[in-house]
C-alpha positions in Angstrom: -24.7 138.3 276.3 -23.3 141.9 276.7 -20.4 142.7 274.5 -17.1 143.8 276.0 -16.2 147.5 275.7 -13.6 148.5 273.1 -10.1 147.5 274.2 -11.3 144.8 276.6 -11.9 141.1 276.2 -14.2 138.8 278.1 -12.5 136.1 280.2 -15.2 133.9 281.8 -17.4 136.8 282.6 -14.5 139.1 283.7 -13.7 142.1 281.7 -9.9 142.2 281.2 -7.9 145.2 280.2 -5.1 144.2 277.8 -1.6 145.6 278.2 -1.3 149.1 276.8 2.4 149.0 276.3 2.3 149.0 272.5 5.3 148.8 270.2 6.3 151.6 267.9 7.3 151.3 264.2 9.7 154.2 264.6 11.5 152.6 267.6 11.6 149.3 265.8 13.4 150.9 262.8 15.8 152.7 265.2 16.8 149.3 266.4 16.9 147.4 263.2 19.2 149.8 261.4 22.2 149.8 263.8 21.5 146.6 265.7 19.5 144.4 263.4 22.3 141.9 262.8 22.1 140.9 266.5 18.3 140.8 266.5 17.6 143.8 268.7 14.3 144.6 267.0 13.1 141.1 267.5 13.8 141.3 271.3 12.0 144.6 271.3 9.0 143.0 269.5 8.9 140.2 272.0 10.2 137.6 269.5 13.0 136.1 271.6 13.3 133.0 269.3 14.2 135.2 266.3 16.2 137.6 268.5 18.6 134.7 269.5 18.6 133.3 266.0 19.7 136.6 264.6 22.2 137.1 267.4 24.0 133.9 266.6 23.7 134.0 262.8 24.3 137.8 262.3 20.7 138.4 261.2 20.4 135.2 259.2 23.6 136.1 257.4 22.2 139.6 256.7 19.3 138.3 254.6 16.9 138.5 257.6 17.7 142.1 258.3 17.1 143.2 254.7 13.8 141.3 254.6 12.8 142.9 257.9 13.4 146.4 256.6 10.4 145.9 254.3 8.1 143.9 256.7 8.8 145.7 259.9 5.4 147.6 260.1 3.6 144.2 259.8 5.8 142.8 262.5 5.0 145.7 264.8 1.3 145.3 264.1 1.6 141.6 264.9 3.4 142.3 268.1 0.7 144.7 269.3 -1.9 142.2 268.3 -0.2 139.6 270.5 0.0 142.0 273.4 -3.8 142.6 273.2 -4.5 138.9 272.6 -2.1 136.7 274.6 -3.7 133.5 273.1 -2.0 134.4 269.8 1.5 134.4 271.4 2.4 131.1 270.0 1.0 131.6 266.5 3.4 130.8 263.6 3.7 133.1 260.5 4.1 132.1 256.9 6.7 134.9 256.1 8.8 133.8 259.1 8.7 130.2 257.8 9.8 131.2 254.3 12.6 133.4 255.6 14.0 130.5 257.6 13.5 128.2 254.6 15.4 130.5 252.2 18.4 131.0 254.4 18.7 127.8 256.5 16.1 125.5 254.9 18.6 122.8 254.1 19.3 122.5 257.8 15.6 122.3 258.7 15.2 125.6 260.6 11.7 126.1 259.2 10.6 122.8 260.7 12.1 123.6 264.1 10.2 126.9 264.0 7.0 125.0 263.2 7.6 122.7 266.2 8.4 119.7 264.2 11.9 118.8 265.6 11.9 115.2 264.2 11.6 116.5 260.7 14.0 119.4 261.5 16.7 116.9 262.5 16.0 114.8 259.5 16.7 117.8 257.3 19.7 118.8 259.4 21.6 115.5 258.9 20.5 114.9 255.3 20.7 118.5 254.0 17.0 118.9 253.5 16.6 115.2 252.5 19.3 115.7 249.8 17.5 118.9 248.6 14.3 117.2 247.7 12.6 118.1 251.0 13.8 121.7 250.7 12.2 121.9 247.2 9.0 120.4 248.5 8.7 123.1 251.1 8.4 125.8 248.4 4.8 124.8 247.7 3.8 123.2 251.0 5.1 125.6 253.7 1.8 127.6 253.9 -0.2 124.4 254.6 2.5 123.4 257.1 2.1 126.7 259.0 -1.7 126.3 259.0 -1.4 122.8 260.4 1.1 123.9 263.0 -1.3 126.6 264.2 -4.3 124.2 264.2 -2.5 121.4 265.9 -1.1 123.6 268.7 -3.7 122.5 271.3 -3.4 118.8 270.5 0.4 118.9 270.7 0.4 120.8 273.9 -1.3 117.9 275.7 1.3 115.3 274.6 3.5 114.3 277.5 7.2 113.6 276.8 9.0 110.3 277.1 12.2 109.9 279.1 13.4 107.2 276.8 12.9 109.3 273.7 14.7 112.2 275.4 17.7 110.0 276.1 17.6 108.8 272.5 18.1 112.4 271.4 20.6 113.3 274.1 23.0 110.4 274.1 23.7 110.3 270.4 25.6 113.1 268.6 22.2 114.9 268.3 22.6 115.7 272.0 25.6 118.0 271.3 23.4 119.9 268.9 20.5 120.2 271.4 18.2 117.5 270.0 16.7 116.6 273.4 15.9 120.3 274.1 14.1 120.7 270.8 12.1 117.5 271.6 11.2 119.0 275.0 10.3 122.3 273.3 13.0 124.1 275.2 13.9 126.1 272.1 16.2 128.6 273.8 18.5 125.8 275.0 18.1 124.0 271.7 19.6 126.8 269.7 22.2 127.6 272.4 23.4 124.0 272.2 23.3 124.0 268.4 25.6 127.0 268.1 27.9 126.2 271.0 28.1 122.4 270.6 26.3 121.6 273.8 27.8 124.5 275.8 31.2 123.3 274.8 30.3 119.8 275.9 29.6 120.8 279.5 25.8 121.0 279.0 25.8 117.8 277.0 27.5 115.9 279.9 25.3 117.5 282.6 22.1 116.6 280.7 22.9 112.9 280.9 22.1 113.2 284.6 19.4 115.9 284.2 17.2 114.2 281.5 14.7 112.7 284.0 14.3 116.0 285.8 13.9 117.9 282.5 11.2 115.5 281.4 9.4 115.6 284.7 9.3 119.5 284.6 8.0 119.5 281.1 5.3 117.0 281.7 4.2 119.0 284.8 3.9 122.1 282.6 1.8 120.2 280.1 -0.5 118.5 282.6 -1.1 121.6 284.7 -1.0 124.2 282.0 1.3 126.4 284.1 3.7 128.9 282.6 7.3 127.6 282.6 9.5 128.9 285.4 13.2 129.5 285.2 15.3 127.0 287.2 18.6 127.3 289.2 20.4 124.5 287.4 19.6 125.9 284.0 20.9 129.3 285.0 24.1 128.0 286.5 24.7 125.7 283.5 24.6 128.8 281.3 26.8 130.8 283.7 29.6 128.3 284.0 30.9 127.7 280.4 29.6 130.7 278.6 28.3 133.1 281.2 31.1 135.5 280.2 29.0 136.1 277.1 25.9 136.8 279.1 23.9 133.7 278.2 22.4 133.4 281.7 21.1 136.9 281.5 19.4 136.2 278.2 17.8 133.2 279.9 16.6 135.2 282.9 14.9 137.7 280.6 17.6 140.4 281.0 18.6 141.0 277.3 20.2 144.4 278.0 22.6 142.8 280.5 23.1 139.9 278.2 24.3 142.3 275.5 26.5 144.3 277.9 28.2 141.0 279.0 28.6 139.9 275.4 30.4 143.0 274.3 32.5 143.4 277.5 33.2 139.7 278.2 31.1 139.7 281.4 32.1 143.2 282.5 35.8 142.2 282.2 35.1 139.0 284.1 34.1 140.8 287.3 30.4 140.7 286.6 30.7 137.0 285.7 32.3 136.3 289.1 29.7 138.4 291.0 26.9 136.5 289.3 28.1 133.3 290.9 26.6 134.5 294.1 23.7 136.6 292.9 22.1 134.2 290.4 19.6 132.8 293.0 18.4 136.4 293.6 18.1 137.1 289.8 16.2 133.8 289.4 13.8 134.7 292.2 13.2 138.1 290.6 12.6 136.7 287.1 10.1 134.1 288.4 8.3 136.7 290.4 7.9 138.8 287.3 6.6 135.8 285.4 4.0 135.3 288.1 2.9 138.9 288.1 2.9 139.5 284.4 -0.3 137.4 284.0 -2.1 139.5 286.6 -1.2 142.9 285.4 -3.8 142.9 282.7 -6.5 142.7 285.3 -5.4 145.9 287.1 -6.6 149.4 286.3 -4.6 151.3 283.7 -3.1 153.8 286.1 -1.8 151.0 288.4 -0.2 149.2 285.5 1.5 152.3 284.2 2.8 153.1 287.8 4.1 149.5 288.2 5.9 149.6 284.8 7.4 153.0 285.4 8.7 152.0 288.9 10.1 148.8 287.6 11.9 150.6 284.7 13.4 153.2 287.0 14.6 150.5 289.5 16.2 148.5 286.8 17.9 151.6 285.3 19.3 152.6 288.6 20.6 149.2 289.5 22.2 148.8 286.1 23.9 152.2 286.3 25.2 151.6 289.9 26.4 148.0 289.1 28.3 149.1 286.0 29.9 152.1 287.9 31.0 149.9 290.8 32.4 147.1 288.6 34.3 149.7 286.4 35.9 151.3 289.5 36.9 147.8 290.8 38.4 147.0 287.5 40.5 150.1 287.3 41.5 149.6 291.0 42.9 146.1 290.3 44.5 147.4 287.1 46.5 150.0 289.0 47.5 147.5 291.7 48.9 145.0 289.2 
């Protein structure tokens, strides 16, 4: 069998060019120094799980940022490796597990990271099994990480139970996102954990939504399709805490999410406008999800042209939107 040229990989007889948009160590350090406490460097390195975790915990209480200053070159190398080898996207790292263990190990964060939500909740409500489980992890975390990576394929084929999901959602664990962790919806799991079920609104809505959430997850598992964003999820994030930009983070718009967070939804005006434009944003996000898997098959020149056009379009839309909303805000300020 002929070997693939350097920089390509063989996919069922088709030579595939990997994405060439590599991450830079310099750019990562430029982000971690001023904005590390809110996880900007992790968003840049395509690590949204840690980006959100840093965002809500101020960089794991600052410990994560200090640790990242030393390991950032390895994180960049890992990010570039994942770009070239998408099958490694879900691989767990031992240093990440130990970082979570050291800061929030008594709450089981390392086990949530390793996709063991049942053990994570056991730690959460018993403070690391009264500390003994936390001490046990000092020696056994490397093997736990290895097992998590080896068992990934087997776990991905397990369908979820509606009854078990209700068991997590109807008890007090539902306020903390237990059912979302069980369904491997980690974004919503951590949002619920830090906002007490979206101030209770998400918790109540999920009592009705559980069968739908389980059906969607099982469809992803059986078909192997990439998860799409949904309208009910987007509006659920928009209503109670959209003024902080949570729906933009969900729709893969972290820059807009940060803008909303620091301006309270562009002084509330952006939040109101989003009531009507969320369906459009959702359609755009899902379209990008569909297209992202096909970009690697295109010639390099085409990929670069598409990326440059998309960047310019987003920059122009962002600038125009902020300008219009700012003028509207000052207009109403002068009127009242």
